[in-house]
N, C-alpha and C positions, 0 to 999 in steps of 0.2 A: 514255328510250330507251337500251337497252344498246348500247355501242359494239361493233362486230364485233372479234373476236379476230384480230390480225394473223397472216397465214400464217407459219409458221416459216421462218427462213432456214437455208441450208446453208453449210458452211464450205469455202473453198478455201485451202489452204496452198500458196503459190507460192514456190518456191525458185529461186535461181540455182545452177548447178553449181559445184562446188569449183574451186580454182585449177588452171590448166593452164599449160604453157610453150609459147607460140606462136612464139618465135624462139630460135635458138641464140645462143651467146655473141658471134658475129660479126654478129648481126642478120639472119641468113638465116631466112625463115619456114618453119615446118613446115606440112604440109598440114592446114588447120583442120578438115577433115572426119574426121581420124583421131586427133587428139591425145587423150591420156588424162589423167586427173588426175595431177598431180605429188604429191610427198610432202605439201606443205602442203594441197593440195586434198583428199587422202584424209583428213587430220586434220580439215579443215573439215566434210566430209560426215559423218564419224563423230560430230563434236560436235553437228551438227544433229540427227542421229538420237538422240543421248543426251538432247537437250532435249525432243524429242517423247516419248521413253520416260519421262522424269521427270514429264511432265505427263499421262501415261497416254493420250496421243492414239492413236487407232486409225483407220486409213484404210480406206475402202471400195474406193477405186480409187487407183492410182498411174499417172501418165502422165508420160512424158518425151518429148523430141524424138527424132529418129532418130540423133542423134550420140552417139558413145561416152561423152563426158564427162558428159552428163546421165544416161544409163543407169547408169553406174558410180556416180554420186552417189546416185541413187535406191536402188540395191541396197545401198549402204553405210548409208543411212538405215534401210532395212528390216532390215538385219542387227542394228542397235542396238535397234529396236523389237520384234524377234522375230516379225515377221509374214511369213508365206509367201504373198506376193501377186505375181502376174505383173506386170511393168512393161509397160504399153502404150506403144508408140512411135508418135507422130504426126508425120510429116514436115512437115506444115503448120505446126508449131510450132518448126521449126529456126530457128537464129539468122538475122538479116538477113545476106544473102549479099554478100560483097565481090567485087570484080573483081581484075584482075592488078595488083599493086602496082607492078611495073616500068613500067607504062604511064601512071602518074599523074605529071604534070610536077611538078618540085620545088616550084614556086610554089603548087601546089594540094594538096600532100601533107598539111599539117597539118589543113586543113579536111576533107580526105577521111577522116582518122582521127577527128577530134573533132566535126565539124559536126553529126552526127546526135544527139549527146548534149549539146547546148548549147541551153537555153531551150525555147521552143515551136518545133518544127521543122516546116518546110513539107513537104508530101507529095512534092515533087519532089526533095528533098535525097537524094543518093545516098551509100551507105556504101562507102568505099574504091573508088569508081568502079563499083560493082555495083548491087545492088538498091536501089530507092528506098524511102523511108519509106511512101509510099502503097501500093506493092506489098506491103510487109510487112503493113500493116494489112488489106489485102484478103484475106490468107490467115489471119491470126491471129484477127480478129474473128469470122468465120464458125465457126471451130473452137471458140471459146469459147461461142458461141451453141449449137452442137451439144452441147457438154458440159452446158450448163445445161438443155437440153431433155431430157436423160436423167434420169428420175426415180429411178434405181436406185442412188443414192448419197446419203449425208449429209455425209461428210467425204472430200475428195479431196486428194491431194498431186500438185502439178504441179512437175516439175523441169525448168527451161527455161534461158533465156539472158538476158543483160542487156537487149538490145534488145527481145526478145519480152516480157519482163516489163514494160518501159516501156510497150509497146503495150497490155498488159492493164491495168496500173495507170492509165494515162491514160484508158482507157475507163471504168474504175470511178470515177475522180475527176470526170470531166467529162460522161460519158454521150454523148460525141460522138466523131467520127472525127478526133481530135487526137492529137498525139504530144508528150508532155512529156519532153524528152530529159535534163533535169537531175535526174531521179529516180535517185539513186545506187543501184546494185545491186552490193554487194560479193560477192566469191566466197563461195559457201556460205551466202548470206543467206536469211532466211525472211521472207515477207510473209503476212499473214492478211487474207482478204477474205470477207465474208459476202454471199450472194446470195439474193434472194427470188424469188417467182414472176414478178414483172413485170420486163421487160428492163432497166428503169431502176433497179431496186432493188439497189443496191450499198452496202455499208458497209465502208470500209477500216479495219481494226482496228489494224494496225501495219505498218510498212514498214522493210525493210533491217535486220532484226535478225540480227546475225552472232554466233552463240554463242561462238566462241573469243575474240572481241574486241567485245563489244556496244557499247562507247563509241567504237569506231573510232580509238582511240589517236592516233597521229601521222599518220593518213592525211589528206592535204590535196590529193592529186592524184587524177584519175579514172583508171579502167582504161585508157581510150584514150590519155590523155596519157602514161602509162607505156609502153604498147605503141609509141607513136610514137617515143619516145626510144630504145627498144630497136631498132626497125627502122632508125632513122637511122644506126646504126653500119655498116650495109651499103650506104649510098648514097654 
């Protein structure tokens, strides 16, 4: 008896936006909804685009969140690949939303910054006193299901955020409503995931490939640990 031929999988390239500056030199926060890529972030986005171009990757769709840093990253990638594709903005894929930093007691501050990105995180864990992990999953997972239900693409580029990427990667790795916070997502990194027709059919090809520094050099701290130290200058 001939074995049935498996249905072909489609490819999701999942990026985190390039580096941005969230705090000034004194530790005062900029409005996270408006920050653009800094010089390093622009270089990271272009390097990612050059990697795609070198591999002759062509995108059928490009999706970003509604925040300027992901849209700018996506456009810089497309500038390198030479593709004239409109960037679709999906607000449901915006980063996990923080609250007001000034309202967080000193004793709770470190956990407010880093707790969402440590180990297997509970659904009730809140990010910077704002949105919970469960609330993030409740908007990200349906959006990804909607994307998978669209038959009109073979290769898609998603340019999103560290927390959102963890939500998607956690789903791909476990098939469950879980959040693996320790999945590092360096600025400008690329992940590759293949999806089949069944909702549980995920193949994670690679994670956290950062073209300017693929071996991650001397990086031993997380993004949120760095941001916590920056913010503490203002407390």
